[in-house]
C-alpha positions, 0 to 999 in steps of 0.5 A: 684505646689506652696505652701507657709508656714509662720512661724517666723512671722515678722513685717513691713518693710515699705521702701521695696515694699510688693511684695519684702518683706520676705514670713514671713513678714508683710504688716500690724502688729497691736498690735502683739507681734512677739518676739517669731516667733508666732503671739501673742497679746499684752496685754491690758492696765491697769488702774492705776490712775485717775486725772480728778479731778485734776484742769488744764491739767495733761498730765503726772505723777510721781509715787513714789515707793510703795509696794502697788498700792492702796496707791501709791502716784503720782504727776500730771504734766501738760505737757508731756515735764515736767521733774522729778528727785528724790533727789540727796541726800543721805538718803533723808528722806523727799523723795524730787522730783524736776520738770520743766514744759515747759514755768514755770519761776521757778523749783518745789520741793516737798516731797512725804508726802506733795504731798500726803497731797495735799499740794502745791509745793515749788519753788527750791531756797532760800531767798538770804540775802542782808543786811549786820550784823554790829559789834556794839561794841568790849569790854574787852579782853587783850589789851596788845596783838596785836589786830585782825580785825574781820568781820561777815556774815550770811546765811539763812537755810530753813526748808529743811536744804538748805543754802543761799549764805552769806550775805554782809560782816559786817564792820571791827572792830579791838580788842583783840582776847579774846575780846567780840564782839557785833553783830546785824543782821536781826533777822525777818524771811525774806519775799519771793520775789515777784512771788516765794514761796521758802521753809520757812526760819526757821534759820540763821547761823552767820559766822566770819572771822578767819586768820591763817598763813596755810589757810589765812583769812576764814569765820567759822560758829559761831552759828545757831539761830532760827528765829525770833530772838533778831537780837543781838549776843554777841560773846565771843567764842575763835578762837580755838573753832571757827575753829573746826566748818565748813567753809562758803562753800556757797560763789557764790550760787545762785537760779536757772535761770529763765525759766530752763527746762528739769531737768536731775539727774547726778551721784555725785549728780548733777542736770542739766537743760538748758535755750536756748542753756546753760546748767546749773548745781547744786552745788554737793549735793545741788539741790537748788543752781545753780552757774552761774560759772558752765554754759556752752553753746552749738552751737544750741538751746537745744531740750532735755537732757538725762543721759546715763552711765557717759555721758550728752547727748544734743540733739539740732536743730543742732548737738547733743553734749555729756558731761561728768565729775565727777563735774560741774567745769570740765564737757566737752562737744563734739560736733557730726558733723553729722547733725541729729537734734532733731525734737521731744523733747518727743522722747528722750528715754534712753536704755542700747545701748544708747539715741534714738531720732526722726530726720528728717532722722529717729530714731537715736541712740546716744552714745556720740562717734557714731550716727547710724540711726537705722530705715534707713533700714526700712523706707524712711525719708518721710513716717517716717515724715508723716505716723509716724508723727515723729515731734510729737513723744513721745516715751518710752522703751518697753522690747527692743524695742522703743514704740511711740505715735504721736497724732493720737490715734495710736502708734507703736513699733520699734524692733531694737533687731532684726530689718530685722524680727521684724521691725515696728508694729503698735498699735491701743489702743492708743485713747487720749493717751498724753504721754508715759513714763518709771517708773524710779523704776519699769521699767514699761512703763506708759501713760497718755490718758484722764487725766487717767494713765495706765500701758502698757504691763501688764501681768495680763490683757486680750489680745488685738485683733491683725491684721496681714496681709501677703505680696502680694504673686505674682505668674509668672502665674495666679493660684488659691489657694485652701487650707489653714492650720491654726495652732492656740493655744488651747485658741481658744477653750475658750469662747471669752471674753466680754467687751471693750478694753481700749483705743481702736480706733476701728481699729482691731475688731472681731465678737462678740463670735469669738476668731480668723478670717482668711481672704483671699484677691485676684486679682489686687485690693486685693479684699476680697475673703473670710472670716472664723472664726477659731474654732480649733487648726489645721484648714484645709479649702478650699478657693473659686475656680473658678478663677485665679490671680497673687496676694494673700494676707492672714490676721489673726485677732485674740486675740489667738496666731497663730503659722503657715499658710500654703497655697497651691493650693490643700489639697493634696499640704499641705502634702508636705509643 
């Protein structure tokens, strides 16, 4: 007397032989949502935005927050590895975003309104002054008091209100404290350096030295002038007024280094990026300037970076590192001593429980103080590298799971919330997908295919077609299974939908007008013995008889939920299952 009952359906554990996995586990699970224990289909993707009219490649996109999807503003990006961060400034009414593209010499910045209008981006940075102002004369004042030495400098401001580093200091000239000082400075709008397009310069700030017993000599702002200007300023403002203005703070501010990549936003208004093995930081709340004094290096070439909690996680071609600090000046990195290099830049995903990335051994969870290979019990190294094509993995977060694509027109889900049951599930609706990522404001999983953006796991779309194939049930002696009961959802009674499934690669299909199919395979070669269309909720039927075998496999192909499968040698045995 042999009978099997399959409930609490599980996913795949490729590491374990299909004869040895649990009775509820799968040898194949494609397009299934198994989190609730029943066989449920994942929903189809929903089309969001067409970028086919955009010149050049579009492999990813950034979506600005919007209550109305029809009026949403999108930023198309040329690379699946483009990194986009929203402005770190508080109350940024311009809604700026900053991004890097691998191989681009300069970073990019633009505003939501300019992107919506189709205006090109600017490069991050600002024209730096190189010509010193000149004090051309000192006149008047009380000559009976000791003279003071004075010097001037100026900075440029662009239309974003960003300030350059100061010019070289002017000549030093002595005169009475209450004298009138005449200063000349470049009054024309400066031209752009070759090869870059910074935001236009529209103002100039003039600073002068004020010396005090408590603070020493410091540059204080004297005035701000709109360019183009006369090029001459007559300064008769007393020191007692000037010292109430801002102190010059942009000394040492520089433009981003060339070929900066992998932008990440940290708390405290800080952006970070990398070149080769060096991490670069902005001045806090100054995303346009990247002082070289903050640069730090790690031991191995950087592949990708991610922010998790208070850490900056740095994945490299060797040991990963984690850094923390509330200011670039006190940032400290700690290197892990575990040989788990990142082999796929796009595989890096941030989750509540850590940062995940593909190593040569599997999917690694990195928390800064611990590294854990979460797929080690699920998949062997060679299958991870070959079948799952880990070196080309692009990943995102999907509910409490990891979803990945890998340049094969297929994808997969790794559910690490319940790995012993859920394991791996394959996906067949990823045809042409170039990138998958999480929208930073909605949390939705988005993907790009054929220069079109889609939403994954959309709650309002029709179900996909899924396939779930059981383990190989092996008996000690040959037997003939005779009866099956399949518990199907009431949706099986509804008319089957028509029309194609978006991004479907054709791997899983159903006959026209059919909602669910049962397949039975048997024998040493697991030949297809029987196919039955499921049309009622409690489907009980006989299997072909006349042969006995050791090996048995059952399969469900469906778009409606299935709650259990019961297998027996006779119909009477089903009553005791």
